[in-house]
C-alpha positions in Angstrom: -2.3 -34.0 -59.5 -2.4 -35.8 -62.2 -1.2 -34.5 -65.8 -4.6 -34.7 -67.5 -6.3 -33.0 -64.6 -3.3 -30.5 -65.0 -4.2 -30.1 -68.5 -7.7 -29.2 -67.7 -7.1 -26.6 -65.1 -4.6 -24.6 -67.2 -5.2 -22.6 -70.0 -3.3 -24.6 -72.5 -2.6 -28.4 -73.1 1.0 -28.2 -71.8 1.4 -30.8 -68.6 3.0 -27.5 -66.3 1.6 -25.1 -64.2 0.1 -21.8 -66.5 2.6 -19.5 -64.4 5.5 -21.7 -65.1 4.6 -21.5 -68.8 4.2 -18.1 -68.7 7.7 -17.3 -67.2 9.3 -19.8 -69.4 7.9 -18.1 -72.6 8.7 -14.6 -71.4 12.6 -15.8 -70.5 12.4 -17.7 -73.7 11.8 -14.6 -75.8 13.9 -12.7 -74.0 17.0 -14.7 -74.3 16.3 -15.0 -78.2 16.3 -11.1 -78.4 19.9 -11.2 -76.6 21.0 -13.8 -78.4 20.3 -12.1 -81.9 21.9 -8.4 -80.6 24.3 -7.0 -83.0 28.2 -7.3 -81.7 28.2 -3.5 -81.3 25.0 -3.9 -79.2 26.5 -6.5 -77.2 29.5 -4.4 -76.4 27.8 -1.2 -75.8 25.2 -3.0 -73.3 27.8 -4.8 -71.6 30.1 -1.9 -71.5 27.1 0.3 -69.6 26.8 -2.8 -67.5 30.7 -2.7 -66.0 30.1 0.7 -65.3 26.7 0.7 -63.8 27.4 -2.1 -61.3 30.6 0.1 -60.5 27.8 2.3 -58.7 27.2 -0.9 -56.2 30.9 -0.9 -55.7 31.2 2.5 -54.8 28.4 2.7 -52.4 30.1 -0.6 -51.0 33.6 1.0 -50.3 31.9 4.2 -48.8 30.0 1.9 -46.1 33.0 -0.3 -45.8 35.2 2.5 -45.4 33.2 4.0 -42.4 32.0 1.0 -40.6 34.0 -1.4 -41.4 31.4 -3.9 -41.6 31.0 -6.3 -44.9 27.4 -6.8 -44.0 26.0 -3.0 -43.9 28.2 -2.6 -47.2 26.9 -5.6 -48.8 23.2 -3.8 -48.4 24.6 -0.5 -50.1 26.5 -2.8 -53.0 22.5 -3.4 -54.2 22.5 0.0 -55.5 24.5 -1.7 -58.5 22.1 -4.0 -59.4 19.0 -1.6 -59.2 21.2 0.5 -61.8 21.7 -2.4 -64.1 18.2 -3.2 -63.7 16.6 0.0 -64.5 19.0 1.2 -67.0 18.7 -1.9 -69.0 22.3 -2.9 -69.2 23.9 -6.2 -68.7 26.4 -8.4 -66.6 27.9 -11.3 -68.1 26.5 -13.4 -65.1 23.1 -12.4 -65.7 23.6 -14.5 -69.2 23.2 -18.2 -67.6 19.4 -18.7 -67.6 17.9 -16.3 -70.2 20.0 -16.6 -73.4 20.6 -20.6 -72.6 16.8 -20.9 -72.5 17.1 -19.3 -76.0 19.3 -21.8 -77.0 18.2 -25.2 -75.9 14.6 -24.4 -77.7 16.6 -23.7 -80.8 15.9 -19.9 -81.0 19.7 -19.2 -82.1 22.9 -21.1 -82.2 25.8 -21.8 -80.1 27.9 -19.1 -82.1 25.4 -16.3 -80.8 25.5 -17.3 -77.2 29.5 -17.6 -77.7 28.9 -13.8 -78.8 27.0 -12.7 -76.2 29.1 -14.1 -73.5 32.5 -13.1 -74.7 31.4 -9.6 -75.7 29.2 -8.9 -72.7 32.6 -10.2 -70.5 34.7 -8.2 -72.2 32.9 -5.1 -72.2 32.0 -5.5 -68.5 35.7 -5.9 -67.7 36.5 -3.0 -69.9 33.8 -0.5 -68.2 34.2 -1.4 -64.9 38.4 -0.8 -65.2 37.3 2.9 -66.4 35.0 3.4 -63.8 37.0 2.2 -61.0 40.0 4.5 -62.4 37.8 7.4 -61.7 36.3 6.7 -58.4 40.2 6.0 -57.1 40.9 9.7 -58.7 37.8 10.9 -56.4 38.2 9.1 -53.2 41.7 8.6 -52.2 40.6 7.7 -48.8 39.3 5.0 -49.7 42.9 3.2 -51.0 43.5 1.2 -48.2 40.0 -0.2 -48.1 40.4 -1.2 -51.7 43.4 -2.9 -51.3 42.4 -5.0 -48.2 39.1 -5.9 -50.3 41.2 -6.8 -53.2 43.5 -9.0 -51.4 40.9 -11.0 -50.0 40.4 -12.3 -53.4 43.4 -12.3 -55.0 45.4 -14.0 -51.7 43.1 -16.5 -51.7 44.3 -19.8 -52.5 42.7 -22.7 -54.9 40.9 -24.9 -52.4 37.4 -26.3 -52.1 36.4 -23.4 -50.2 37.2 -20.8 -52.9 35.5 -23.0 -55.5 32.4 -23.3 -53.3 32.4 -19.3 -53.0 32.7 -19.2 -56.6 29.7 -21.8 -57.4 27.5 -19.9 -55.0 28.5 -16.7 -56.4 27.4 -17.7 -60.1 24.1 -19.3 -58.8 23.0 -16.4 -56.6 23.3 -13.9 -59.5 21.6 -16.5 -61.8 18.8 -16.9 -59.3 18.5 -13.2 -58.9 18.1 -13.2 -62.7 15.1 -15.8 -62.3 13.4 -14.0 -59.6 13.5 -11.0 -61.0 12.1 -12.2 -64.7 9.5 -14.1 -62.5 7.4 -11.0 -61.7 5.9 -8.0 -63.3 6.3 -5.6 -60.2 9.5 -3.2 -60.3 9.5 -3.2 -56.3 10.0 -7.2 -56.1 12.8 -6.7 -58.7 14.6 -4.0 -56.6 14.3 -6.4 -53.8 15.9 -9.2 -55.4 18.5 -7.1 -56.8 19.1 -5.8 -53.1 19.1 -9.0 -51.5 21.4 -10.7 -54.1 23.5 -7.7 -53.5 23.6 -8.4 -49.9 24.6 -12.1 -50.4 27.4 -11.5 -53.1 29.2 -8.7 -51.7 28.1 -8.9 -47.5 29.3 -12.7 -48.0 32.0 -11.8 -50.2 31.5 -14.8 -52.4 33.8 -14.7 -55.6 32.1 -13.3 -58.5 34.4 -12.7 -61.7 32.9 -9.1 -62.7 31.6 -7.6 -59.4 35.2 -8.4 -57.5 37.3 -7.4 -60.3 36.5 -3.9 -59.9 37.5 -4.0 -56.6 41.2 -5.4 -57.9 41.3 -3.2 -60.8 40.5 -0.2 -58.2 43.4 -1.5 -55.8 45.4 -1.6 -58.7 44.8 1.9 -59.7 45.5 3.0 -56.2 49.2 1.6 -56.6 48.5 -1.7 -54.3 51.2 -4.2 -55.2 48.8 -6.6 -57.0 50.1 -7.5 -60.4 47.9 -8.3 -63.7 48.7 -12.0 -63.5 47.5 -12.1 -59.9 43.9 -11.0 -60.8 43.9 -13.2 -63.8 44.8 -16.3 -61.9 42.1 -15.5 -59.8 39.6 -14.7 -62.4 40.4 -17.8 -64.4 38.8 -20.3 -62.0 36.3 -18.0 -60.6 34.8 -17.1 -63.9 34.8 -21.0 -64.5 33.1 -21.8 -61.5 30.7 -18.8 -61.7 29.5 -20.3 -64.9 29.3 -24.1 -63.1 27.2 -22.8 -60.2 24.6 -20.9 -62.7 24.4 -23.3 -65.3 24.5 -26.4 -62.9 22.9 -25.3 -60.0 19.7 -23.1 -61.3 19.6 -23.2 -65.6 20.1 -27.2 -66.2 17.4 -28.1 -63.4 15.2 -25.0 -64.7 15.5 -26.7 -68.1 14.6 -30.2 -66.9 11.8 -29.0 -65.1 10.3 -27.5 -68.3 11.1 -30.4 -70.3 8.0 -30.4 -72.5 8.1 -27.0 -73.2 11.7 -27.1 -74.5 10.8 -30.1 -76.6 7.6 -28.3 -78.0 9.7 -25.3 -79.2 12.5 -27.1 -80.6 10.0 -29.1 -82.8 8.7 -25.7 -84.1 12.4 -24.1 -84.7 13.6 -24.6 -88.4 16.9 -26.7 -89.0 19.0 -23.2 -89.1 18.3 -21.7 -85.4 19.7 -18.5 -86.7 17.0 -18.2 -89.1 13.4 -16.3 -89.1 10.9 -18.3 -86.9 7.1 -18.6 -87.7 6.1 -18.3 -84.1 
C-alpha cells in the first residue's frame, strides 16, 4: 500500500497507521508528564513502586517455597506488576519507552530524563529494601529459599549468558509497558503484566530491581552475601537492562514512528522544558 493511499484511509495526513499515531500520541503525552514531575513526586512514586512490586516477590517466594518450581512461582509473581499498574506507581525499567518518547520529541530535556531515571531507581531500591525487611521478619521459614534465589544472581559469573539474560530482562519489561499502553482494556493490561512476570521471574531473567529485592531479602535473612556482591551484580545488570529496553524495543519504535517524531520536534520550542503550544 502506498503512503498516499494510507493517508487517504487514515483520519490524519501522517504516513502511518491511525492506531500507530494514536498510540504514539498517548505514549508521548504520558512521557512528557512523567518527565516534568517534581523530584519529590518522582521519589514518592518510585518508593511506592519498589514496595508494591515486593508483593510479587512475596507471592513468588510463597509458591517457590512450597513447590520448588520456578515456573509456577513466576505466575504468582505477576501480582507485583498488577499492583504497580493499578496503584499507578513506577518501576525504573518502565521508563525506557514512555519518557524516552517524550525526550526524542523534545517535550523535555535530557536533564529531566536523568532526574526521572536516577530518582526512580534509587527510590525503587529504598522501597524494596524496607519491604523485604518486613517480609523476612514475617516469614522466617523462607530464609533458605531467599538465599538460594539470591545466589542464582550474585554468584553468576559475568559471561555472555548473563549479559543476554539482563538484555532480555530489560526488553521484556519495556515490551510489557508498550503492550499496556497499546490498549484501553484493564483486563488486557493485567494479562500483559502476568505474562511478563512469568517470563521475568519464571525464567529467572536478570532484572536490576526485581532480583535486587530477592538479594536484599537474603541479606536481611543473614545470608553470607555482602553488599559489594550485590553491587557488582547490579552494576552490569542495570546497564544491560537499559540496553535491552532502549535498543531492542524503544529505538525500533522511534524509527518506525520517524515522521511523528520529526513533526513534534519541529513544533517544540527551542527550550524543551518551556511551555508548549499544542
